[in-house]
Biopython code that builds the backbone (N, CA, C, O; Angstrom):
import numpy as np
from Bio.PDB.StructureBuilder import StructureBuilder

atoms = [
    (1, "UNK", "N", (0.435, -1.121, -0.060)),
    (1, "UNK", "CA", (-0.455, 0.013, -0.129)),
    (1, "UNK", "C", (0.757, 1.150, 0.231)),
    (1, "UNK", "O", (1.690, 1.053, 1.028)),
    (2, "UNK", "N", (0.399, 2.192, -0.613)),
    (2, "UNK", "CA", (1.246, 4.006, -0.443)),
    (2, "UNK", "C", (1.053, 4.199, 0.760)),
    (2, "UNK", "O", (0.229, 3.523, 1.376)),
    (3, "UNK", "N", (1.743, 5.119, 1.311)),
    (3, "UNK", "CA", (1.501, 5.672, 2.196)),
    (3, "UNK", "C", (-0.008, 6.479, 2.360)),
    (3, "UNK", "O", (-0.805, 6.377, 3.292)),
    (4, "UNK", "N", (-0.134, 7.493, 0.855)),
    (4, "UNK", "CA", (-0.963, 7.607, 1.104)),
    (4, "UNK", "C", (-2.377, 7.174, 1.785)),
    (4, "UNK", "O", (-3.097, 7.525, 2.720)),
    (5, "UNK", "N", (-2.328, 5.962, 0.497)),
    (5, "UNK", "CA", (-3.559, 4.977, 1.630)),
    (5, "UNK", "C", (-3.187, 4.433, 2.538)),
    (5, "UNK", "O", (-4.055, 3.611, 2.830)),
    (6, "UNK", "N", (-2.525, 4.387, 3.089)),
    (6, "UNK", "CA", (-2.443, 3.518, 4.374)),
    (6, "UNK", "C", (-2.865, 4.263, 5.418)),
    (6, "UNK", "O", (-3.510, 3.719, 6.314)),
    (7, "UNK", "N", (-2.405, 6.356, 5.489)),
    (7, "UNK", "CA", (-2.672, 7.749, 6.017)),
    (7, "UNK", "C", (-3.790, 7.427, 6.145)),
    (7, "UNK", "O", (-4.150, 7.059, 7.263)),
    (8, "UNK", "N", (-4.820, 7.452, 4.950)),
    (8, "UNK", "CA", (-5.681, 6.933, 5.207)),
    (8, "UNK", "C", (-6.713, 5.713, 6.083)),
    (8, "UNK", "O", (-7.884, 5.762, 6.459)),
    (9, "UNK", "N", (-6.065, 5.064, 6.143)),
    (9, "UNK", "CA", (-7.397, 4.746, 7.368)),
    (9, "UNK", "C", (-6.365, 4.338, 8.399)),
    (9, "UNK", "O", (-6.713, 3.402, 9.120)),
    (10, "UNK", "N", (-5.543, 4.690, 8.546)),
    (10, "UNK", "CA", (-5.547, 5.453, 10.188)),
    (10, "UNK", "C", (-6.198, 6.424, 10.374)),
    (10, "UNK", "O", (-6.505, 6.805, 11.504)),
    (11, "UNK", "N", (-6.624, 7.168, 9.015)),
    (11, "UNK", "CA", (-6.783, 8.729, 9.841)),
    (11, "UNK", "C", (-8.240, 7.803, 10.180)),
    (11, "UNK", "O", (-8.959, 8.070, 11.143)),
    (12, "UNK", "N", (-8.602, 6.378, 8.947)),
    (12, "UNK", "CA", (-10.104, 5.968, 9.815)),
    (12, "UNK", "C", (-9.966, 5.513, 10.576)),
    (12, "UNK", "O", (-11.103, 5.114, 10.324)),
    (13, "UNK", "N", (-9.645, 4.947, 11.633)),
    (13, "UNK", "CA", (-8.626, 4.419, 12.751)),
    (13, "UNK", "C", (-9.092, 4.572, 14.143)),
    (13, "UNK", "O", (-9.645, 3.971, 15.064)),
    (14, "UNK", "N", (-8.340, 6.195, 13.649)),
    (14, "UNK", "CA", (-8.007, 6.958, 14.900)),
    (14, "UNK", "C", (-9.683, 7.952, 15.665)),
    (14, "UNK", "O", (-10.128, 8.098, 16.803)),
    (15, "UNK", "N", (-10.181, 8.477, 14.072)),
    (15, "UNK", "CA", (-11.615, 8.582, 13.961)),
    (15, "UNK", "C", (-12.046, 7.829, 15.074)),
    (15, "UNK", "O", (-12.131, 8.315, 16.202)),
    (16, "UNK", "N", (-12.557, 5.643, 14.555)),
    (16, "UNK", "CA", (-13.404, 4.868, 15.652)),
    (16, "UNK", "C", (-13.059, 5.132, 17.023)),
    (16, "UNK", "O", (-13.840, 5.437, 17.925)),
    (17, "UNK", "N", (-11.773, 4.981, 17.094)),
    (17, "UNK", "CA", (-11.183, 4.543, 18.144)),
    (17, "UNK", "C", (-11.759, 6.233, 18.896)),
    (17, "UNK", "O", (-12.367, 5.941, 19.927)),
    (18, "UNK", "N", (-11.753, 7.347, 18.758)),
    (18, "UNK", "CA", (-11.779, 8.287, 19.370)),
    (18, "UNK", "C", (-13.808, 8.430, 19.662)),
    (18, "UNK", "O", (-14.404, 9.243, 20.369)),
    (19, "UNK", "N", (-14.504, 7.050, 18.608)),
    (19, "UNK", "CA", (-15.620, 7.159, 18.796)),
    (19, "UNK", "C", (-16.013, 8.561, 17.984)),
    (19, "UNK", "O", (-17.222, 8.774, 18.077)),
    (20, "UNK", "N", (-15.370, 9.474, 17.288)),
    (20, "UNK", "CA", (-16.216, 9.789, 16.391)),
    (20, "UNK", "C", (-16.897, 9.398, 14.836)),
    (20, "UNK", "O", (-16.413, 8.423, 14.262)),
    (21, "UNK", "N", (-17.998, 10.149, 14.175)),
    (21, "UNK", "CA", (-17.820, 10.037, 12.685)),
    (21, "UNK", "C", (-17.012, 9.714, 11.890)),
    (21, "UNK", "O", (-15.958, 10.331, 11.737)),
    (22, "UNK", "N", (-17.393, 8.528, 11.124)),
    (22, "UNK", "CA", (-16.318, 8.525, 9.998)),
    (22, "UNK", "C", (-16.618, 9.799, 9.315)),
    (22, "UNK", "O", (-17.671, 10.299, 9.711)),
    (23, "UNK", "N", (-15.994, 10.471, 8.397)),
    (23, "UNK", "CA", (-16.103, 11.474, 7.161)),
    (23, "UNK", "C", (-15.236, 11.475, 5.984)),
    (23, "UNK", "O", (-14.093, 11.019, 6.026)),
    (24, "UNK", "N", (-15.706, 11.928, 5.045)),
    (24, "UNK", "CA", (-13.784, 12.902, 4.098)),
    (24, "UNK", "C", (-13.507, 14.003, 4.863)),
    (24, "UNK", "O", (-12.390, 14.023, 5.379)),
    (25, "UNK", "N", (-14.333, 15.034, 5.090)),
    (25, "UNK", "CA", (-13.776, 15.750, 5.251)),
    (25, "UNK", "C", (-12.401, 15.938, 7.072)),
    (25, "UNK", "O", (-11.498, 16.750, 7.272)),
    (26, "UNK", "N", (-12.873, 14.889, 7.870)),
    (26, "UNK", "CA", (-12.385, 14.540, 9.234)),
    (26, "UNK", "C", (-10.728, 13.548, 8.307)),
    (26, "UNK", "O", (-9.545, 13.885, 8.348)),
    (27, "UNK", "N", (-11.338, 12.394, 7.628)),
    (27, "UNK", "CA", (-10.510, 12.148, 6.892)),
    (27, "UNK", "C", (-9.067, 13.213, 6.132)),
    (27, "UNK", "O", (-7.858, 13.377, 6.289)),
    (28, "UNK", "N", (-9.492, 13.403, 5.808)),
    (28, "UNK", "CA", (-8.518, 15.142, 5.148)),
    (28, "UNK", "C", (-7.901, 15.524, 5.673)),
    (28, "UNK", "O", (-6.691, 15.594, 5.457)),
    (29, "UNK", "N", (-8.817, 16.140, 7.065)),
    (29, "UNK", "CA", (-8.240, 17.040, 7.700)),
    (29, "UNK", "C", (-7.047, 16.082, 8.875)),
    (29, "UNK", "O", (-6.014, 16.586, 9.315)),
    (30, "UNK", "N", (-7.400, 15.016, 9.111)),
    (30, "UNK", "CA", (-6.305, 14.580, 9.681)),
    (30, "UNK", "C", (-5.196, 14.038, 9.168)),
    (30, "UNK", "O", (-4.231, 13.726, 9.866)),
    (31, "UNK", "N", (-5.271, 13.838, 7.498)),
    (31, "UNK", "CA", (-3.801, 13.591, 7.011)),
    (31, "UNK", "C", (-3.203, 15.103, 6.754)),
    (31, "UNK", "O", (-1.974, 15.166, 6.768)),
    (32, "UNK", "N", (-3.839, 16.191, 6.548)),
    (32, "UNK", "CA", (-3.541, 16.921, 6.344)),
    (32, "UNK", "C", (-2.649, 17.266, 7.459)),
    (32, "UNK", "O", (-1.601, 17.896, 7.320)),
    (33, "UNK", "N", (-3.256, 16.689, 8.910)),
    (33, "UNK", "CA", (-2.359, 17.427, 10.272)),
    (33, "UNK", "C", (-1.051, 16.554, 10.164)),
    (33, "UNK", "O", (0.030, 16.696, 10.735)),
    (34, "UNK", "N", (-1.477, 15.611, 9.259)),
    (34, "UNK", "CA", (-0.222, 14.634, 9.118)),
    (34, "UNK", "C", (1.036, 14.941, 8.214)),
    (34, "UNK", "O", (2.040, 14.278, 8.473)),
    (35, "UNK", "N", (1.138, 16.145, 6.868)),
    (35, "UNK", "CA", (2.069, 16.593, 5.845)),
    (35, "UNK", "C", (1.462, 15.456, 5.057)),
    (35, "UNK", "O", (2.462, 14.911, 4.589)),
    (36, "UNK", "N", (0.440, 14.799, 4.647)),
    (36, "UNK", "CA", (-0.341, 13.571, 3.840)),
    (36, "UNK", "C", (-0.959, 14.120, 3.308)),
    (36, "UNK", "O", (-1.737, 14.819, 3.957)),
    (37, "UNK", "N", (-1.029, 14.175, 1.825)),
    (37, "UNK", "CA", (-2.322, 14.902, 0.836)),
    (37, "UNK", "C", (-3.082, 13.855, 0.628)),
    (37, "UNK", "O", (-2.618, 13.187, -0.296)),
    (38, "UNK", "N", (-4.010, 13.426, 1.055)),
    (38, "UNK", "CA", (-4.752, 12.429, 0.576)),
    (38, "UNK", "C", (-6.048, 13.578, -0.524)),
    (38, "UNK", "O", (-6.693, 14.591, -0.252)),
    (39, "UNK", "N", (-5.923, 12.816, -1.633)),
    (39, "UNK", "CA", (-7.388, 13.621, -3.158)),
    (39, "UNK", "C", (-8.434, 13.632, -1.737)),
    (39, "UNK", "O", (-8.058, 13.383, -0.592)),
    (40, "UNK", "N", (-9.313, 13.857, -2.004)),
    (40, "UNK", "CA", (-10.833, 14.301, -1.977)),
    (40, "UNK", "C", (-11.501, 12.618, -1.804)),
    (40, "UNK", "O", (-12.320, 12.089, -1.052)),
    (41, "UNK", "N", (-10.691, 12.195, -2.879)),
    (41, "UNK", "CA", (-12.370, 11.288, -3.899)),
    (41, "UNK", "C", (-11.598, 9.943, -2.970)),
    (41, "UNK", "O", (-12.338, 8.989, -2.730)),
    (42, "UNK", "N", (-10.496, 9.887, -2.582)),
    (42, "UNK", "CA", (-10.758, 8.901, -1.504)),
    (42, "UNK", "C", (-10.557, 8.920, -0.900)),
    (42, "UNK", "O", (-10.102, 7.825, -0.566)),
    (43, "UNK", "N", (-10.513, 9.840, 0.064)),
    (43, "UNK", "CA", (-11.551, 10.079, 1.303)),
    (43, "UNK", "C", (-12.937, 10.072, 1.612)),
    (43, "UNK", "O", (-13.300, 9.686, 2.723)),
    (44, "UNK", "N", (-13.845, 10.497, 0.664)),
    (44, "UNK", "CA", (-15.006, 10.143, 0.134)),
    (44, "UNK", "C", (-15.164, 8.353, 0.053)),
    (44, "UNK", "O", (-15.673, 7.790, 1.022)),
    (45, "UNK", "N", (-14.826, 7.749, -0.825)),
    (45, "UNK", "CA", (-15.190, 6.590, -0.693)),
    (45, "UNK", "C", (-14.583, 5.766, -0.030)),
    (45, "UNK", "O", (-14.764, 4.581, -0.310)),
    (46, "UNK", "N", (-13.356, 6.244, 1.434)),
    (46, "UNK", "CA", (-13.313, 4.830, 2.359)),
    (46, "UNK", "C", (-14.164, 5.775, 3.429)),
    (46, "UNK", "O", (-14.251, 5.056, 4.423)),
    (47, "UNK", "N", (-14.661, 6.706, 3.644)),
    (47, "UNK", "CA", (-15.755, 7.175, 4.435)),
    (47, "UNK", "C", (-17.217, 7.031, 4.132)),
    (47, "UNK", "O", (-17.935, 7.458, 5.036)),
    (48, "UNK", "N", (-17.911, 6.481, 2.967)),
    (48, "UNK", "CA", (-19.089, 6.013, 2.469)),
    (48, "UNK", "C", (-18.881, 3.967, 2.588)),
    (48, "UNK", "O", (-19.829, 3.197, 2.741)),
    (49, "UNK", "N", (-17.506, 3.582, 2.470)),
    (49, "UNK", "CA", (-17.488, 2.274, 2.402)),
    (49, "UNK", "C", (-17.961, 2.352, 3.787)),
    (49, "UNK", "O", (-19.167, 2.109, 3.752)),
    (50, "UNK", "N", (-17.453, 2.652, 5.398)),
    (50, "UNK", "CA", (-17.073, 2.638, 6.756)),
    (50, "UNK", "C", (-18.451, 2.602, 7.656)),
    (50, "UNK", "O", (-18.842, 1.982, 8.645)),
    (51, "UNK", "N", (-19.029, 3.717, 6.668)),
    (51, "UNK", "CA", (-20.405, 4.475, 6.946)),
    (51, "UNK", "C", (-21.548, 3.252, 7.799)),
    (51, "UNK", "O", (-21.555, 2.085, 7.409)),
    (52, "UNK", "N", (-21.853, 3.406, 8.191)),
    (52, "UNK", "CA", (-22.675, 3.494, 9.128)),
    (52, "UNK", "C", (-22.745, 0.919, 10.115)),
    (52, "UNK", "O", (-23.531, 0.104, 10.599)),
    (53, "UNK", "N", (-21.160, 1.101, 9.689)),
    (53, "UNK", "CA", (-20.454, -0.758, 10.265)),
    (53, "UNK", "C", (-19.648, 0.104, 11.244)),
    (53, "UNK", "O", (-19.047, 1.114, 10.877)),
    (54, "UNK", "N", (-19.669, -0.425, 12.738)),
    (54, "UNK", "CA", (-19.022, -0.299, 13.171)),
    (54, "UNK", "C", (-17.669, -1.127, 13.684)),
    (54, "UNK", "O", (-17.444, -2.072, 14.440)),
    (55, "UNK", "N", (-16.477, 0.263, 12.372)),
    (55, "UNK", "CA", (-15.220, -0.146, 12.430)),
    (55, "UNK", "C", (-14.521, -1.167, 13.827)),
    (55, "UNK", "O", (-14.209, -2.307, 13.485)),
    (56, "UNK", "N", (-14.275, -0.796, 15.345)),
    (56, "UNK", "CA", (-13.991, -1.550, 16.173)),
    (56, "UNK", "C", (-14.803, -3.280, 15.870)),
    (56, "UNK", "O", (-13.987, -4.187, 15.704)),
    (57, "UNK", "N", (-15.849, -3.553, 15.827)),
    (57, "UNK", "CA", (-16.218, -5.202, 15.649)),
    (57, "UNK", "C", (-15.959, -5.615, 14.825)),
    (57, "UNK", "O", (-15.698, -6.818, 14.853)),
    (58, "UNK", "N", (-15.812, -4.434, 12.816)),
    (58, "UNK", "CA", (-14.735, -5.419, 11.147)),
    (58, "UNK", "C", (-13.571, -6.319, 12.210)),
    (58, "UNK", "O", (-13.625, -7.519, 12.482)),
    (59, "UNK", "N", (-12.377, -5.140, 12.756)),
    (59, "UNK", "CA", (-11.144, -5.288, 13.657)),
    (59, "UNK", "C", (-10.751, -6.343, 14.527)),
    (59, "UNK", "O", (-9.699, -6.954, 14.712)),
    (60, "UNK", "N", (-12.714, -6.411, 15.350)),
    (60, "UNK", "CA", (-12.081, -7.722, 16.149)),
    (60, "UNK", "C", (-12.688, -9.094, 16.231)),
    (60, "UNK", "O", (-12.928, -9.913, 17.118)),
    (61, "UNK", "N", (-12.921, -8.938, 14.154)),
    (61, "UNK", "CA", (-13.625, -10.107, 14.233)),
    (61, "UNK", "C", (-12.941, -10.550, 12.499)),
    (61, "UNK", "O", (-13.625, -11.265, 11.767)),
    (62, "UNK", "N", (-11.824, -10.122, 12.118)),
    (62, "UNK", "CA", (-10.803, -9.764, 10.820)),
    (62, "UNK", "C", (-11.265, -11.168, 10.678)),
    (62, "UNK", "O", (-12.265, -11.433, 10.011)),
    (63, "UNK", "N", (-10.074, -12.710, 11.715)),
    (63, "UNK", "CA", (-10.462, -13.935, 10.494)),
    (63, "UNK", "C", (-11.076, -14.564, 10.744)),
    (63, "UNK", "O", (-10.574, -15.684, 10.841)),
    (64, "UNK", "N", (-12.718, -14.480, 11.088)),
    (64, "UNK", "CA", (-13.947, -14.898, 10.976)),
    (64, "UNK", "C", (-14.403, -15.420, 10.215)),
    (64, "UNK", "O", (-14.783, -16.573, 10.008)),
    (65, "UNK", "N", (-14.373, -14.127, 9.519)),
    (65, "UNK", "CA", (-14.591, -14.338, 7.219)),
    (65, "UNK", "C", (-15.531, -14.649, 6.995)),
    (65, "UNK", "O", (-16.356, -13.885, 7.496)),
    (66, "UNK", "N", (-15.777, -15.098, 6.688)),
    (66, "UNK", "CA", (-17.264, -15.810, 5.658)),
    (66, "UNK", "C", (-16.727, -16.802, 6.091)),
    (66, "UNK", "O", (-16.456, -16.403, 7.224)),
    (67, "UNK", "N", (-16.072, -18.620, 6.001)),
    (67, "UNK", "CA", (-16.147, -19.362, 5.949)),
    (67, "UNK", "C", (-16.693, -20.103, 7.660)),
    (67, "UNK", "O", (-17.262, -21.194, 7.689)),
    (68, "UNK", "N", (-16.382, -19.257, 9.028)),
    (68, "UNK", "CA", (-17.092, -19.880, 9.949)),
    (68, "UNK", "C", (-18.871, -20.025, 10.338)),
    (68, "UNK", "O", (-19.340, -20.550, 11.348)),
    (69, "UNK", "N", (-19.428, -19.557, 9.503)),
    (69, "UNK", "CA", (-20.206, -19.766, 9.204)),
    (69, "UNK", "C", (-20.231, -21.343, 8.861)),
    (69, "UNK", "O", (-20.472, -22.433, 9.381)),
    (70, "UNK", "N", (-19.948, -20.934, 8.019)),
    (70, "UNK", "CA", (-20.848, -22.467, 6.818)),
    (70, "UNK", "C", (-19.729, -23.945, 8.107)),
    (70, "UNK", "O", (-19.989, -25.087, 8.486)),
    (71, "UNK", "N", (-18.662, -23.082, 8.298)),
    (71, "UNK", "CA", (-17.582, -24.299, 9.446)),
    (71, "UNK", "C", (-18.923, -24.804, 11.085)),
    (71, "UNK", "O", (-18.832, -25.835, 11.752)),
    (72, "UNK", "N", (-19.926, -23.751, 11.263)),
    (72, "UNK", "CA", (-20.211, -23.689, 12.090)),
    (72, "UNK", "C", (-21.801, -24.601, 12.406)),
    (72, "UNK", "O", (-22.267, -25.029, 13.463)),
    (73, "UNK", "N", (-22.330, -24.650, 10.973)),
    (73, "UNK", "CA", (-23.489, -24.881, 10.025)),
    (73, "UNK", "C", (-23.337, -26.835, 10.352)),
    (73, "UNK", "O", (-24.476, -27.194, 10.055)),
    (74, "UNK", "N", (-22.866, -27.623, 10.611)),
    (74, "UNK", "CA", (-22.011, -29.054, 10.619)),
    (74, "UNK", "C", (-22.551, -29.548, 12.159)),
    (74, "UNK", "O", (-23.493, -30.304, 12.400)),
    (75, "UNK", "N", (-21.590, -28.831, 13.170)),
    (75, "UNK", "CA", (-21.412, -28.925, 14.048)),
    (75, "UNK", "C", (-22.741, -28.396, 15.030)),
    (75, "UNK", "O", (-22.855, -28.829, 16.176)),
    (76, "UNK", "N", (-23.516, -27.623, 14.573)),
    (76, "UNK", "CA", (-24.855, -27.119, 14.769)),
    (76, "UNK", "C", (-25.465, -29.006, 14.895)),
    (76, "UNK", "O", (-25.256, -29.742, 15.860)),
    (77, "UNK", "N", (-26.316, -29.422, 13.458)),
    (77, "UNK", "CA", (-26.521, -30.246, 13.439)),
    (77, "UNK", "C", (-26.436, -31.594, 14.111)),
    (77, "UNK", "O", (-27.196, -32.352, 14.713)),
    (78, "UNK", "N", (-24.992, -31.549, 13.685)),
    (78, "UNK", "CA", (-24.374, -33.110, 14.492)),
    (78, "UNK", "C", (-25.145, -33.593, 16.175)),
    (78, "UNK", "O", (-25.161, -34.629, 16.838)),
    (79, "UNK", "N", (-25.897, -31.743, 16.398)),
    (79, "UNK", "CA", (-26.491, -32.183, 18.291)),
    (79, "UNK", "C", (-27.837, -32.872, 17.445)),
    (79, "UNK", "O", (-28.170, -34.014, 17.762)),
    (80, "UNK", "N", (-28.354, -32.377, 16.709)),
    (80, "UNK", "CA", (-29.286, -33.400, 16.312)),
    (80, "UNK", "C", (-29.882, -34.775, 15.434)),
    (80, "UNK", "O", (-30.801, -35.591, 15.511)),
    (81, "UNK", "N", (-28.957, -34.515, 14.741)),
    (81, "UNK", "CA", (-28.633, -35.882, 14.414)),
    (81, "UNK", "C", (-27.032, -37.000, 14.031)),
    (81, "UNK", "O", (-26.453, -37.966, 13.536)),
    (82, "UNK", "N", (-27.063, -36.499, 14.343)),
    (82, "UNK", "CA", (-25.017, -36.950, 14.760)),
    (82, "UNK", "C", (-25.327, -38.278, 14.062)),
    (82, "UNK", "O", (-24.379, -38.749, 13.434)),
    (83, "UNK", "N", (-26.414, -38.936, 14.052)),
    (83, "UNK", "CA", (-24.962, -40.471, 14.073)),
    (83, "UNK", "C", (-26.585, -40.865, 12.369)),
    (83, "UNK", "O", (-26.894, -41.988, 11.971)),
    (84, "UNK", "N", (-26.929, -40.087, 12.068)),
    (84, "UNK", "CA", (-26.949, -39.861, 11.120)),
    (84, "UNK", "C", (-25.708, -40.253, 9.919)),
    (84, "UNK", "O", (-25.593, -41.363, 9.399)),
    (85, "UNK", "N", (-25.092, -39.408, 9.719)),
    (85, "UNK", "CA", (-23.657, -39.200, 8.564)),
    (85, "UNK", "C", (-22.516, -40.482, 8.959)),
    (85, "UNK", "O", (-21.555, -40.868, 8.293)),
    (86, "UNK", "N", (-22.855, -40.813, 9.868)),
    (86, "UNK", "CA", (-21.810, -42.313, 10.628)),
    (86, "UNK", "C", (-22.588, -43.411, 9.447)),
    (86, "UNK", "O", (-21.861, -43.960, 8.619)),
    (87, "UNK", "N", (-24.111, -43.679, 9.441)),
    (87, "UNK", "CA", (-24.767, -44.410, 8.458)),
    (87, "UNK", "C", (-24.559, -44.195, 7.675)),
    (87, "UNK", "O", (-23.856, -44.979, 7.037)),
    (88, "UNK", "N", (-24.946, -43.102, 7.143)),
    (88, "UNK", "CA", (-24.416, -42.841, 5.707)),
    (88, "UNK", "C", (-23.131, -43.958, 5.170)),
    (88, "UNK", "O", (-23.225, -45.025, 4.564)),
    (89, "UNK", "N", (-21.773, -43.115, 5.741)),
    (89, "UNK", "CA", (-21.146, -43.729, 5.180)),
    (89, "UNK", "C", (-20.544, -45.181, 4.912)),
    (89, "UNK", "O", (-19.775, -45.535, 4.018)),
    (90, "UNK", "N", (-21.450, -46.346, 6.549)),
    (90, "UNK", "CA", (-21.569, -47.161, 6.613)),
    (90, "UNK", "C", (-22.754, -48.226, 5.396)),
    (90, "UNK", "O", (-23.007, -49.417, 5.215)),
    (91, "UNK", "N", (-23.084, -47.185, 4.948)),
    (91, "UNK", "CA", (-24.331, -47.583, 3.748)),
    (91, "UNK", "C", (-23.045, -47.946, 2.143)),
    (91, "UNK", "O", (-22.884, -49.006, 1.539)),
    (92, "UNK", "N", (-22.371, -46.593, 1.918)),
    (92, "UNK", "CA", (-21.996, -46.473, 0.888)),
    (92, "UNK", "C", (-20.482, -47.515, 1.137)),
    (92, "UNK", "O", (-19.669, -47.626, 0.219)),
    (93, "UNK", "N", (-20.317, -48.083, 2.229)),
    (93, "UNK", "CA", (-19.205, -49.104, 2.005)),
    (93, "UNK", "C", (-19.360, -50.420, 1.948)),
    (93, "UNK", "O", (-18.573, -51.072, 1.262)),
    (94, "UNK", "N", (-20.839, -51.321, 2.954)),
    (94, "UNK", "CA", (-21.487, -52.349, 1.849)),
    (94, "UNK", "C", (-21.576, -52.475, 0.450)),
    (94, "UNK", "O", (-21.334, -53.502, -0.184)),
    (95, "UNK", "N", (-22.167, -50.679, -0.303)),
    (95, "UNK", "CA", (-22.344, -50.839, -1.898)),
    (95, "UNK", "C", (-21.238, -51.529, -2.622)),
    (95, "UNK", "O", (-21.149, -52.524, -3.340)),
    (96, "UNK", "N", (-19.858, -49.975, -1.828)),
    (96, "UNK", "CA", (-18.653, -50.764, -2.694)),
    (96, "UNK", "C", (-18.098, -52.710, -2.670)),
    (96, "UNK", "O", (-17.602, -53.326, -3.613)),
    (97, "UNK", "N", (-18.414, -53.241, -1.272)),
    (97, "UNK", "CA", (-17.443, -54.938, -0.965)),
    (97, "UNK", "C", (-19.049, -54.946, -2.028)),
    (97, "UNK", "O", (-18.586, -54.430, -3.045)),
    (98, "UNK", "N", (-20.373, -55.183, -2.315)),
    (98, "UNK", "CA", (-20.799, -55.341, -2.921)),
    (98, "UNK", "C", (-20.455, -55.602, -4.831)),
    (98, "UNK", "O", (-20.582, -56.537, -5.622)),
    (99, "UNK", "N", (-19.972, -54.165, -4.894)),
    (99, "UNK", "CA", (-19.559, -53.577, -6.535)),
    (99, "UNK", "C", (-18.538, -54.891, -6.306)),
    (99, "UNK", "O", (-18.832, -55.750, -7.137)),
    (100, "UNK", "N", (-17.420, -55.323, -5.433)),
    (100, "UNK", "CA", (-16.087, -55.832, -5.565)),
    (100, "UNK", "C", (-15.879, -57.458, -5.778)),
    (100, "UNK", "O", (-15.027, -58.176, -6.302)),
    (101, "UNK", "N", (-17.643, -57.711, -4.796)),
    (101, "UNK", "CA", (-18.439, -58.587, -4.626)),
    (101, "UNK", "C", (-18.280, -59.535, -6.260)),
    (101, "UNK", "O", (-17.667, -60.598, -6.367)),
    (102, "UNK", "N", (-19.205, -58.606, -7.720)),
    (102, "UNK", "CA", (-18.261, -59.211, -8.209)),
    (102, "UNK", "C", (-17.721, -59.981, -9.164)),
    (102, "UNK", "O", (-18.004, -61.034, -9.736)),
    (103, "UNK", "N", (-16.576, -58.904, -9.193)),
    (103, "UNK", "CA", (-14.978, -59.731, -10.169)),
    (103, "UNK", "C", (-15.314, -61.349, -9.443)),
    (103, "UNK", "O", (-15.667, -62.224, -10.234)),
    (104, "UNK", "N", (-15.205, -61.689, -8.045)),
    (104, "UNK", "CA", (-15.060, -63.016, -7.019)),
    (104, "UNK", "C", (-15.123, -64.056, -7.988)),
    (104, "UNK", "O", (-14.316, -64.919, -8.334)),
    (105, "UNK", "N", (-16.881, -63.615, -8.525)),
    (105, "UNK", "CA", (-17.274, -64.673, -9.586)),
    (105, "UNK", "C", (-16.606, -65.048, -10.973)),
    (105, "UNK", "O", (-16.985, -65.354, -12.104)),
    (106, "UNK", "N", (-15.889, -64.937, -10.564)),
    (106, "UNK", "CA", (-14.675, -65.838, -11.663)),
    (106, "UNK", "C", (-15.376, -65.315, -13.519)),
    (106, "UNK", "O", (-15.131, -66.029, -14.491)),
    (107, "UNK", "N", (-16.102, -64.174, -13.621)),
    (107, "UNK", "CA", (-15.659, -63.210, -14.443)),
    (107, "UNK", "C", (-15.811, -62.026, -14.978)),
    (107, "UNK", "O", (-16.005, -61.247, -14.045)),
    (108, "UNK", "N", (-15.826, -61.484, -15.950)),
    (108, "UNK", "CA", (-15.140, -60.044, -15.650)),
    (108, "UNK", "C", (-15.811, -59.644, -17.485)),
    (108, "UNK", "O", (-16.163, -60.273, -18.484)),
    (109, "UNK", "N", (-15.703, -58.547, -17.138)),
    (109, "UNK", "CA", (-15.801, -57.378, -18.619)),
    (109, "UNK", "C", (-15.273, -58.079, -19.890)),
    (109, "UNK", "O", (-15.913, -58.221, -20.931)),
    (110, "UNK", "N", (-14.542, -58.321, -19.752)),
    (110, "UNK", "CA", (-13.407, -58.441, -20.075)),
    (110, "UNK", "C", (-12.437, -60.374, -20.209)),
    (110, "UNK", "O", (-11.280, -60.777, -20.336)),
    (111, "UNK", "N", (-13.492, -60.835, -20.106)),
    (111, "UNK", "CA", (-12.804, -61.790, -20.171)),
    (111, "UNK", "C", (-13.895, -62.398, -21.112)),
    (111, "UNK", "O", (-13.747, -63.527, -21.581)),
]
sb = StructureBuilder()
sb.init_structure("model")
sb.init_model(0)
sb.init_chain("A")
sb.init_seg("    ")
for serial, (resi, resn, name, xyz) in enumerate(atoms, 1):
    if name == "N":
        sb.init_residue(resn, " ", resi, " ")
    sb.init_atom(name, np.array(xyz, "f"), 0.0, 1.0, " ", f" {name:<3s}", serial, name[0])
structure = sb.get_structure()
C-alpha cells in the first residue's frame, strides 16, 4: 500500500477509536495534519465504505471471515442427528463391497 492509502486508513481508525463519526472531511483533516495529501475522492470513498459500520467490530472479527458460519453449521446439525452421517458412510461401504464381490464370481467384462 502506498503511504497515502495507509494514512487515510489510519485516519479512519483514529476516528473510530475516538468514537467520532468517520467523514471525508475528518479524514482529510487528519491526513493534512500528518502532512500527507489525500485526494478528496479517496477520503470520500473510504468514508462511504465505512459509514454505518462499527469499525471496532470489523477489526475484532478479522479472522472469522466468511468460512466461520459454514464451519459452524455441521456442528450445530450434529447435535440433532449426529448418527445419521455415520450410518450413511457405512451404507456406502457396503455398496462398494457388493460391487467388488462381482469380480470374485470368476467373470468380468474383458474375460
